[in-house]
N, C-alpha and C positions, 0 to 999 in steps of 0.2 A: 504495500501500500506505498502511494506518496505524501505525504503530509505537504500543505502548504497552508505557509501563517499570513495570511494579507493584515497588512498593518494597517487604522489613521496613523496620521503621523502626530497628525498635530492636538488630534486627543492624549496621543499616549504625554505629550511632551504635556499639556494639559492638568495631567492628571499623575507623574511622574513627580513628589520633590524635588530633585537633584534638576527635574530638570523645566521641572517649570522658574526655578529662582536661574538656573543658568540662561532662560530664558531672556527673564527682566531685564539681563545688564547685554548678552550676548546672543539676540534668536538664529543664528546660523552655527554659535557652535553648539546651542538645548541638540538642530537637528543633525548636526554630525557626529551629536555625540549617540545619540538614538541610532542612527545608522551605524555606527562601528561597538554599543550594546551589542545591537541584531544583531551583525557579525558571528560576535558571542556567540549567541542562539544558537543561530542557525547552525555552525559547528560542530556544538556544542547536542543539539537536537536533531539534527539532519532536515529540518524542515528547509523545506527554500522560502527565504523569505520575501513578500513584495511587501514595502512600504509606500504607500501614498499622501501624497503633501495637497489640497488645496491650492487651486491658481485661482479659485472665482471669482478674486473682486481684480488680478493680476494683469495687465496688458500681457499678451504675449501665445507663444504656438505652448503644447504640450511637449512636454519632454520625457525621455526615457536612458536614464541611465544604469549601469553598473559600478558600487561602490561596495570596497572589503568583499566580494564574495555576491551583498543585497542587491535586488532591483528596488532600483526607488523611480520613480515617476512624480512627476505633478500634471498637475491634469491641466484642459488646456483652462483656458476663459469662458464664465457662466458655468461651470462644473464643477460640482463638488466632492470630493474624494468620497462619500458615500455610495452618487451617482455612480462614482469614477468603480468603486469596489464592489458594489451591484449589477454590474455587465460584466466586473472581471468572476465572481461567482458565478455565471449563467455562460465565459467562455471555455473555464479552466474546468470543470466541471463534470466529471468522468467515474467510470467503474470502478478503477481503483487509484485514486484520487481523493484524500478526506481535505477539505477550503476551510478553514477555521481563520476567523475574524479578530482581533481584536478594533478594540470600542466598548466601550461606555456610552455609548446612546443608544437609549431603549427600540428608536422607530431601525436603525440600520438594525439591531440584533431581530426588530418584529420581524426583518427585512429579504436577510440569511437566513434565518432558520425556514420561511418557507421555499430556501432555493435551495438544501439543501448543507449548509454549510453548520459549520460548530463553534460557539459560540467563545470568547476568552475574553472575559472584563480588564480596563486598561488595569489597576489592581491583582487581578493570575497573574495579566502578563508582564509584570513586575516583577513579583516574585518569583517565578519560574527563570527572568533573565540572571536572579539574583542571585538561585538557586545556580545555576548552567558559567555563571562567572567563578563563583565558589567552589566548580568542582575543576574548572579547570587551569585557576590558580590552586589551587590541591595540587592535580597536578604535574603541574610548570613545578611546585618546588620539592614534590617528587623525586620530578627527573634532574636537578639539579641535584638536591643532598646527593646522590646515586650518583650521578656524573658527576663532582667536585672528590667524591674515593678511591674512581677509578677513571679506565680510559677506552677499559675491556668491557668487551660486553658478558656479562657469569651473571648465573642465577643468586637470589636472596639470599639462600643457603651456602653456598662459595662463597660471598662473600663477605658474609658472616665469617667461615673457617678463616678467610683473610685478615680480615681482620683483629680476630684474637691470638694470631699468630702473631699479627705485627705490637701486635699490646705484647705478649709474650703467654699468654693465657692459657696456650693451647699445647 
């Protein structure tokens, strides 16, 4: 089963405390931080992540690009992120595809349920992202701890025996 997570970008920025505080001082950095957090989440969970940002009142064409492996979409003028996400849920659904939509917008949640997608509230996704980040941080720490002692690849049992020998304990 392929999992796709559609994220209402500004909804997350407005709901997550750290991003909301950053938004108040540097809006672009808040968007970049969300993309980086979602890239870590994508790597940890294996979801295809697509973040949709509103360009509803902004001049210009829609744009789409990849950043850190995450697909980022800015909607066209006069199109809301909600409308774009609704369209994507219809376009991407399939037999072996499970679509998840991250939004705390109740109206949007009702529409995506009707399209067969599952919802994640902003708070739920924030918690999941935090857990994924902690897991990645611990894996990096464990890897650094292991590689600090040795550049050879050995099982933990062998490494323990070598460490005991080094300390004169065996």
